[in-house]
N, C-alpha and C positions, 0 to 999 in steps of 0.2 A: 503494500499499499503506500500510497503518497499522502503527508499527514499535514493538513494544516490545523498548528495547536496557535489560539491565542491566550499568550501567558506564558512563553515557554523561560521566562527566566524565575518563573517564581519556584516556591517551594515543591509544590506536585506537579508542576508544567513539567520543568528540569527534569524532575526523574521519570517523568511519564516518556519525557522526548528522550532519555535514553534508555529505556527500554526499547523502544519502539524501533530502536536502531542497533540494537542489539539484537532483536528479531530481524533485521535485515530489511525493515519499514526505510521511507526517508522521510526526513521533519522537516518543513518550515514552518516559522512563527514569526509572528508579532509580538514585540515588546515595548515597556517603557524603560526607557535607559534612566540613572547607567545599571551598570551589574553591579551586582554586590560582591567587595574585594572577596578575592577569592572561592568563592561560588564555582564548583563544577558544572560549567556549561558544556553541554557538549558540543565540541567544536564543527560538527559534521553538520550540526542543525544549522539549516538557512536561514538567518537572520537576519529581521528588518525592524529596526527600533523605532517606535513610532505611538502615537495613541488612535488604536483602531479608531474610536467615537470619532475623529477627528476624519478621517479617509474618506473621500467620495466611494460610492460604489462601483465607480470603474477601477479604483487604487484594489478596493477588496476583489473585486473579481479578479485581478493582475496575481496577488499572492492565492486567489483559490483555484486558478488556472492549471489543471492536470492533477490537483489532488482527487483522491478517492473518498479519505476522511474526513469529518473537521472536527480537532476537540475543543470546548470552550473554558477553558480554566481560569477563566478570570471573573471580574462581579468583585462584591464587597459581601461581605456577613454582617451579624450583630453587633460584632465590636467597633466598626466604622461610625465615627458617631457623624449626624447629622440634626441641623433646626427641623422643629416641626414643618410642614408633616412629612416625615420621615418613610411613610410608604413610596414619597414621590424620590425619593433619592433611590429606592429599591427596583424603583421603573424603570429609572433610567439606566441604572449601570446593572442590574438583573433579568429584566424581561425585556424591555425595548430594542437591545440588542439581538436576541434571537428570532424576536420578529422582523429584523432587519437581515439578521445574516442568513437566517435558514433557508430563504428565498431565492439569496443571493446563491446558496452554496450550492441550492439544487439548479438554480440556471448553469453553474460550473461542472455540472454532471457531479458532486460528491453523491457518495452511498451509504455512506455512513455517518452517522453523527453522534458524539457523545457530550454530554453535560455533567458538570458537578454540580451537583444539587446538595439538599443539607438533610439529614437522619427525622431531622423537625416533620418532615412532611411527612414521612413514614408515621410517625406517633398522632400527627392530627389525622390523618386517616384511620388509625386505627381505633385509636380512642374518639370517636366525636365527641362524646360528652363532657370531654375537657372543656370542647369549645376554645384551641388552639389557637386557629385561626381569628377570630372575636377578638380576643384578646393579644394577639403577638402580630404587628403590622410585620413583622420580619417572615413568621411563618406564615401568614396569611399569602405576603409578597412569593415564599417559596411554591406555594401550593400553583400559585399564578403561574411562575415561571416553570413546572411542570407542565405543569396543562400546556403551556404554549409551545414548549418542545414536542410532545408529543403528538400535537394537533399537525404538525408538519411531518409525520412516521405515515409511508403507506408505500407500495410496491417499489417506486424509485429510490426510497432512502428508509433506511433502520434507524431509529433514536432511540437512543437509552441515558436515562438519567440516572446518577449515582447518588443517592440517597447517604452522604457521607455522614459521618459520627466525627468525634474527636481523634485529631490525627496528630503522631507524636515523630519525632525529627528535625533535623536542624539541617540551614543552609551558613557554609559561613557566610559571612557578613549581613546577614539579614535578623532582625529583630522578630526573635517569635513572638505570636500572639499569645503565648501564655505569661507574659512579662503581666500581666494586666494580672493574673491569679496570685505571683510573687507580690504586686505593694500590695494586696489585699492583704496576702497574710504577714506579708511587713507591718502593717498598719495595724493590724488586731491586739488588743491591748491583753497586757499579762505574758508576752511570751508563748500564748497558746493559741490553738488554731479552733474557731468555731465555726463549723459545719452541720449541716443537716444529716440524717441519713439517707440512705441511697447508694444509687451509682450510674455506670453508665457504659455503653458499650464504647471500642476503641480500636484502632491499628494504627502502624507504622506509615510513615511515607513509603518507601517501599512497598507495602502493600497494597497503598493506592496508587504506584503507578500500576501494580499486578491488574488492578481493577479496571484502571482507565484502559491498558492495553487490550484487556480481555475483554472488554465491554464493546472497542472497535472490530477485536478480531471474530468473534461469537455471536455478537448481538444482531435477530432479528426482529423485524416489525417496531413495533414503541413498544418500551419497558421501564419500569422505574426498579431500581434493583434497590431494598433496603441492604444497606452495609454494616457489617461489624464482625470484630474476629474475636476480641477479649474483651469480657463482661467481668467489669471490676466493680466492687464496690468504694464507694469516694474513701474510705478507711486506710483500704490495703493502695489508693492510690493516693495516695495524702502522704502516705509512710514514704514512699520513694522522694516526692516532693520535698518532705523535708531533711530526708537525707541529701539533696542535693542541696540546699540549702544550710547546710552545714550543722542543723539540728534533729540528729535522729530521734532523739527522746522527745520528742516535742509533741505535748498531748494535745489529743482532739477532743472540745468538750460539744456533746449531739445537743444543734440547738432545735426547738419542736417547729413546725409546720409557721404556728402564728408567730413565734417570734420571726421567722424569716420573713413573713409578713410585712409585720412592723419596721425591720430594716427595708423593705421595699418601697413603705410607705416614704421615708425619709431619703431616700434614694429618687423619688417622684419628683418630692420638693427639690431637692438638690438640681435633679438634670432641669428641670423647668425654668427655675433661675439663672440658669447656664444658659438657656433658650435652644437645649438640646432635646428632642424626643428619643426616647431606647426605642428601639425595634423590637427587644423583649422585654416585655413591664416587668420589671422589678417584681413586683407584688404576683402577678401571675404567676413569675418564676418560683416561687413558693413550689408548686405544683409539680414541678416538676423536675429540682432537685429534690425533692422527697422521696422519687419514686425511683425506681429500677429500668432505666430505659436500655432495656437490655435488648439486642438482635440476636438473633441465631445464627452462625455463620455460614449454613447452607448458601447464601446467597455468591458472597464471597469466594466461598469455595468453586463453586459453577464457574466462575470468571477468569480461574487461577492462581487466586491466594494461597501462599505455601506460609509456612509456619515463619516465625520473626521473634525479635529479641524486644517484645513490648516495656520490659521493667528498662532497658537501658536505653530505651528512645524518651520513654519518659524522664530519668535521670537528666541526661542529654539537654533534652528542650528545656526542663527545668534548671537546669546549671549555667544556660547559656542566658536563660531570662534573668539570673539572678544576675549575669555581669552585665547584661542588656541593662538591668534596672540600677544595680549600682556605679552606674557609669565608667565601668571598666575598658568596654569593648565601645566604639563607633558604629550602631548599626543601621542598616536602611530600615525606613518606617513600611506599614503596609500602606498601600495608595488605592485609592479609587479609580478601579479600569476595568 
C-alpha cells in the first residue's frame, strides 16, 4: 500500500509510519513543524511540513495522489483547552476535516481509511443510561466524528475508526500528555494521592501502531473497533506513576464519588473564570473515574496486537512527564492540528 498519513511526526503517527514501512508499505505525510528534538522520525517517510487545514483541495489531492490508504492521526482531545463553546473547536479540528478529506480521498482513489478516535465513544454506546454525550461535549463530538467517518464507507472505500483508550510510551523531544497528571499529583496536599476507586483499559504506543496498520490491512466495510489490551485498577496504575515520581511508598486515599463531584464543581468555577469550557465536564467525570472502563482485548488482538511491557511504558511516560513538569527538559507541546 501507499499510505497518506496526517500527523506522521506525532507520537502515534510516527510509530505507525515506522511499522507501515517495516511491512513494506510506502508512507507520505503532512505535519506541522518543528520536529521534536531526537524524535525517531522514519527517514523513508515522504514528509511535507505544513498545516493541512490551510491547504487547498488541489494541494491535498496532490498529496493523496497514488495512495491506497488514508490515516487520520491528527485532531485534538479533551486535554486541549478552548473558550466556550468548546464543541465548535472539536468540530473544527476533528469532524469538519473528515467531511472535507474523505471525499477528496475517494476522488483520489483511496480505498482504505483509518481514523483515530476515542474509547469514550464505545462507552457512550455501551452505557446509554449514563448520558455521556449529553454531559460531555468531547464525547458527543467523538460520536459525531465516528458517525461522519463511517458514513463514507461503501464498496469503494473501507473505513475503520479506532476507539483508543489511555496510551503509554514516549517520543523524545515531545511533552507527554501525562504531565497534567504529574502536576495534579504534585499539588495534592500532604504528599498523598487522593483518587477514586475504579480503573481503565490501556495499551502502549507500539500496540497502537499495530492497531493502525492492522486496521489498514484487514478492515473491510465500515467498523468501529473498541481498543484495549491491559485493564488496570487506578491503584495499580498509580503505584507505577508514584515509582516514576521517586515516591514508591506514597499513600493512596480513596475518595468517594460525591467528593469527586464537589471537586468538579470547583473546577467548573475555575475554568469558567478563565473563559475555558472543558470537553469533559468535571462533575460528570466522577461517574467515569469511579467505574472500571475496561475493554476486552479481542478486537485489538484481531487487528494483530501482540504483548508489550505496559508497566515500563507507564513508567517511562510518567518519568518524562516529571522531567517536563520540573522543567528539566525543553519539550514540544501538543498542538491543535
